[in-house]
C-alpha positions in Angstrom: 1.6 -44.1 -67.5 1.2 -45.9 -71.1 0.3 -43.8 -73.9 0.6 -44.3 -77.8 3.7 -42.4 -79.5 1.7 -39.9 -81.7 -1.3 -38.2 -80.3 -2.8 -35.0 -80.7 -1.5 -32.0 -79.4 -3.4 -32.0 -75.9 -1.6 -28.3 -74.8 -4.1 -26.4 -72.4 -4.4 -23.9 -73.8 -5.2 -25.4 -77.3 -2.5 -24.3 -79.7 -3.9 -24.0 -83.2 -2.6 -23.6 -87.0 -3.7 -22.6 -90.5 -5.3 -25.5 -91.8 -4.2 -27.1 -95.1 -7.2 -27.8 -96.3 -9.6 -24.9 -95.4 -6.7 -22.3 -94.5 -8.6 -21.2 -91.0 -6.7 -21.0 -87.8 -8.2 -24.3 -86.5 -5.9 -26.7 -87.3 -4.3 -29.1 -84.4 -1.1 -30.5 -84.9 0.2 -34.1 -83.8 2.8 -34.3 -81.0 5.4 -37.1 -81.0 5.6 -37.8 -77.6 8.5 -40.1 -77.5 10.7 -36.8 -79.1 8.5 -34.4 -77.0 8.4 -32.3 -80.4 5.4 -31.5 -83.0 5.5 -34.4 -86.1 7.8 -32.7 -88.4 5.0 -32.7 -91.4 3.3 -29.6 -91.0 0.0 -31.2 -92.9 -0.3 -34.2 -90.2 -3.2 -33.0 -88.1 -7.0 -32.5 -87.7 -8.9 -29.6 -88.4 -11.6 -28.6 -85.4 -13.7 -27.1 -87.8 -15.2 -30.4 -88.4 -18.4 -29.7 -90.1 -17.2 -27.0 -92.7 -14.2 -28.6 -93.5 -13.1 -31.9 -91.9 -9.5 -32.2 -92.8 -7.6 -35.2 -90.9 -4.4 -36.9 -91.8 -3.0 -39.0 -89.0 0.5 -40.1 -88.8 -0.3 -43.8 -89.6 -2.2 -42.3 -92.8 1.3 -40.2 -93.4 3.3 -43.2 -93.0 1.1 -45.6 -95.2 1.3 -42.5 -97.9 5.3 -42.7 -97.9 5.5 -46.7 -97.8 6.9 -46.8 -93.9 5.8 -49.4 -92.3 4.1 -48.0 -89.3 4.2 -50.5 -86.5 7.4 -50.3 -86.5 7.6 -46.5 -85.8 4.4 -46.9 -83.3 5.5 -47.9 -79.8 3.9 -47.6 -76.1 6.7 -45.9 -73.3 6.3 -43.6 -70.2 4.6 -40.4 -71.2 6.0 -37.4 -70.4 3.4 -34.5 -70.6 4.5 -31.0 -72.2 4.9 -28.1 -69.2 1.9 -25.8 -69.5 3.1 -22.3 -69.7 1.0 -19.9 -67.8 -2.1 -18.1 -69.8 -1.5 -14.2 -71.4 -3.7 -11.5 -70.7 -4.7 -8.9 -72.8 -5.0 -5.3 -71.4 -8.7 -4.7 -70.6 -8.5 -1.1 -72.0 -8.4 -2.8 -75.2 -12.0 -3.8 -74.5 -13.3 -0.3 -73.8 -11.4 1.2 -76.6 -13.0 -1.3 -79.2 -16.3 -0.1 -77.9 -16.0 3.3 -78.4 -14.5 3.7 -81.8 -16.5 5.6 -84.3 -16.3 3.0 -87.4 -18.7 0.5 -89.0 -19.6 -2.7 -87.2 -21.7 -4.7 -89.4 -22.7 -7.5 -86.4 -24.2 -4.3 -84.5 -25.9 -3.1 -87.6 -27.8 -6.6 -87.8 -28.6 -6.5 -84.3 -30.0 -3.2 -84.3 -32.4 -4.4 -87.3 -33.4 -7.6 -85.4 -34.1 -5.9 -82.2 -33.9 -2.2 -82.4 -31.0 0.4 -81.3 -32.0 0.3 -77.4 -31.9 -3.6 -77.2 -28.8 -4.1 -79.7 -27.0 -1.3 -77.3 -27.9 -3.6 -74.1 -26.7 -6.7 -75.8 -23.4 -5.0 -77.0 -22.9 -3.8 -73.3 -23.5 -6.9 -71.7 -21.4 -9.3 -73.9 -18.5 -6.2 -74.5 -18.9 -6.9 -78.2 -16.2 -4.2 -80.0 -15.1 -2.9 -83.2 -12.3 -4.0 -84.8 -10.3 -2.0 -88.0 -8.5 -5.4 -89.3 -11.5 -5.5 -91.9 -14.2 -3.0 -92.2 -17.4 -3.7 -90.3 -15.5 -6.0 -88.3 -16.5 -7.4 -84.8 -14.4 -8.4 -81.8 -15.9 -10.9 -79.8 -14.2 -10.5 -76.1 -13.1 -13.6 -74.1 -13.5 -12.6 -70.7 -13.5 -15.2 -68.1 -15.3 -15.2 -64.6 -12.0 -13.1 -62.7 -12.9 -10.6 -65.7 -9.5 -11.4 -67.3 -9.5 -10.5 -70.9 -8.0 -13.7 -72.6 -8.2 -12.8 -75.9 -10.5 -11.7 -78.8 -12.0 -13.5 -81.7 -12.6 -11.1 -84.8 -14.9 -11.6 -87.1 -16.8 -10.5 -90.3 -20.6 -10.5 -90.5 -22.9 -9.8 -93.6 -25.4 -7.1 -92.0 -28.5 -8.0 -94.0 -28.4 -12.0 -93.4 -26.3 -11.9 -90.3 -23.8 -15.0 -91.6 -20.1 -14.8 -91.4 -18.0 -13.8 -94.2 -16.0 -16.8 -94.8 -12.2 -16.6 -94.3 -12.4 -13.5 -92.4 -11.9 -14.5 -89.1 -8.9 -14.1 -86.8 -7.6 -13.4 -83.2 -6.8 -10.1 -81.6 -3.5 -11.5 -80.1 -2.3 -12.7 -83.6 -3.2 -9.6 -85.7 -1.7 -7.5 -82.8 1.4 -9.3 -82.7 1.7 -9.7 -79.3 5.1 -11.8 -78.8 5.1 -15.1 -76.9 1.3 -15.1 -76.3 0.0 -18.1 -75.0 -4.0 -18.4 -75.3 -6.0 -19.7 -72.9 -9.9 -19.8 -74.4 -12.4 -19.6 -71.8 -16.6 -19.7 -73.1 -17.6 -16.5 -74.8 -20.1 -14.9 -72.4 -18.7 -16.3 -68.9 -17.8 -13.1 -67.4 -21.8 -12.9 -66.7 -21.7 -15.1 -64.2 -20.4 -13.0 -61.9 -23.1 -11.0 -61.6 -25.4 -14.0 -62.1 -25.6 -16.9 -59.5 -28.9 -18.5 -60.3 -29.8 -19.0 -64.2 -29.7 -22.1 -66.2 -26.4 -21.9 -68.4 -27.0 -22.4 -72.0 -24.3 -23.3 -74.5 -23.9 -22.9 -78.0 -21.5 -22.9 -80.4 -21.5 -19.2 -82.1 -21.0 -16.2 -80.6 -23.8 -14.7 -82.7 -26.1 -17.3 -81.2 -25.4 -16.4 -77.7 -25.9 -12.8 -78.3 -29.3 -13.1 -80.2 -30.9 -15.9 -77.8 -29.8 -13.5 -75.1 -32.4 -10.7 -76.2 -34.9 -14.1 -76.9 -35.0 -15.9 -74.0 -33.0 -13.9 -71.3 -34.3 -16.2 -68.6 -30.9 -18.5 -69.3 -27.6 -17.4 -69.6 -26.1 -18.0 -72.5 -22.6 -18.7 -73.5 -20.8 -19.8 -76.8 -17.9 -22.5 -77.0 -16.8 -20.7 -80.5 -16.6 -24.4 -81.8 -17.3 -27.8 -81.3 -14.7 -28.6 -79.2 -15.8 -28.5 -75.6 -12.6 -29.0 -73.2 -13.6 -29.8 -69.5 -11.5 -27.6 -68.1 -13.8 -25.0 -69.5 -16.5 -25.9 -67.5 -14.7 -25.5 -64.1 -16.3 -21.9 -63.4 -20.1 -23.8 -64.0 -19.2 -26.5 -61.3 -23.0 -26.3 -59.5 -24.6 -24.6 -62.5 -27.3 -26.5 -64.0 -26.0 -26.7 -68.0 -27.8 -27.1 -71.3 -25.9 -27.9 -74.2 -27.6 -27.0 -77.5 -25.3 -28.7 -80.3 -25.7 -27.1 -84.1 -27.3 -29.9 -86.5 -24.7 -31.5 -88.7 -23.5 -34.7 -90.4 -20.9 -37.0 -89.4 -18.2 -36.3 -92.0 -15.2 -38.6 -90.1 -17.2 -41.5 -88.3 -16.5 -39.5 -85.1 -20.5 -38.4 -84.6 -22.8 -35.9 -85.6 -22.2 -32.5 -83.3 -25.4 -33.8 -81.4 -23.7 -37.1 -80.8 -20.4 -35.7 -79.6 -22.0 -33.2 -77.8 -24.0 -35.7 -75.8 -20.9 -37.9 -74.7 -19.3 -35.0 -73.7 -22.7 -34.2 -71.3 -22.1 -37.7 -70.4 -18.2 -37.4 -69.5 -19.2 -34.4 -67.4 -22.1 -35.8 -65.5 -19.6 -38.4 -64.4 -17.6 -36.0 -62.7 -20.2 -34.3 -60.6 -21.7 -31.7 -63.3 -25.2 -31.0 -64.3 -25.5 -31.0 -67.9 -28.4 -32.1 -70.3 -28.4 -31.8 -74.3 -31.3 -30.0 -75.8 -32.6 -32.2 -78.9 -34.7 -28.8 -79.9 -32.3 -28.1 -83.5 -32.3 -31.7 -83.6 -35.6 -32.8 -84.2 -36.4 -29.7 -86.1 -33.9 -29.5 -89.1 -34.5 -30.5 -92.7 -31.8 -32.7 -94.1 -30.8 -29.6 -96.3 -30.9 -27.6 -93.0 -28.6 -30.4 -91.4 -25.9 -30.4 -94.1 -25.4 -26.5 -93.6 -25.0 -26.4 -89.6 -28.2 -25.0 -88.6 -28.3 -23.6 -85.2 -30.6 -22.4 -82.5 -30.5 -19.0 -83.6 -31.4 -19.6 -87.2 -34.3 -21.9 -86.0 -35.6 -18.1 -84.7 -34.5 -16.3 -87.6 -35.7 -16.0 -91.4 -34.8 -14.4 -94.3 -37.9 -12.7 -95.8 -38.8 -11.6 -99.4 -36.7 -8.6 -99.5 -33.0 -11.0 -98.8 -33.0 -9.7 -95.0 -32.9 -11.9 -91.9 -35.6 -10.9 -89.5 -37.4 -13.0 -86.5 -39.2 -15.8 -87.1 -42.1 -15.1 -84.7 -43.6 -18.1 -85.1 -40.8 -20.0 -83.8 -40.6 -17.5 -81.0 -44.4 -17.8 -79.7 -44.2 -21.4 -79.7 
């Protein structure tokens, strides 16, 4: 097949690097399809966090910046895809150990304030939420697939009062554990729930926190999280035959690639053309103010609010609508 010389690395699973701008491990580099290697400059690529960061430097922009005629470098040729390495799995005992540590977990503290201890314990067990010693109070959101294999875990730190992520405090379990030759193959957070539930409508949100909160608020839907704005089609394969509703975050179009709603609507159309049953909710899109749109308001934000004491509480008016 014919293909441009340079393209964003399309390895499956995704290989991500620290972003030159926001420093998060959300950066996808450009691949030289002619030489079968990464573009030599490590800052040439795109950050997946398009709402909060939006960094993007293409090979064309790089060459123009350095006064090199791009059209002499770009050319079509026979594409040779990179071989796909097998996915690495984490020992299941790590999940159990993380759920039985006598250490603080600020996200679970937040859940207890919202829903009480009994409901919070149900949510923790349902999603297999763990504790991490990487930062005091940190949480591990394990990615467990439909065959109950542990793909990896995302470590994040939350503010227990308002339930917001602490910026620049997130990492992967396999990275901090320095597992050698680890090949990540991500799945939806919460995917393991489909093993015991084959009938509920699937609701997909971006953040792990939102999937957990919405499970307590609307248990009639089986909630999963993408962990980011990207929705690779192969992650939907275990959901074939299920009714799926996407709930994109609000957001603005920073790079002329579309808002989150527009991007997820496009993805839904692509999926439906290949036999899926996917709809896109307009609930958040129609409810947000301009300020909330800039902040990346999501569905969980719609059902929670900050009270006069500065604590996050359930928005009972929204829930009862």
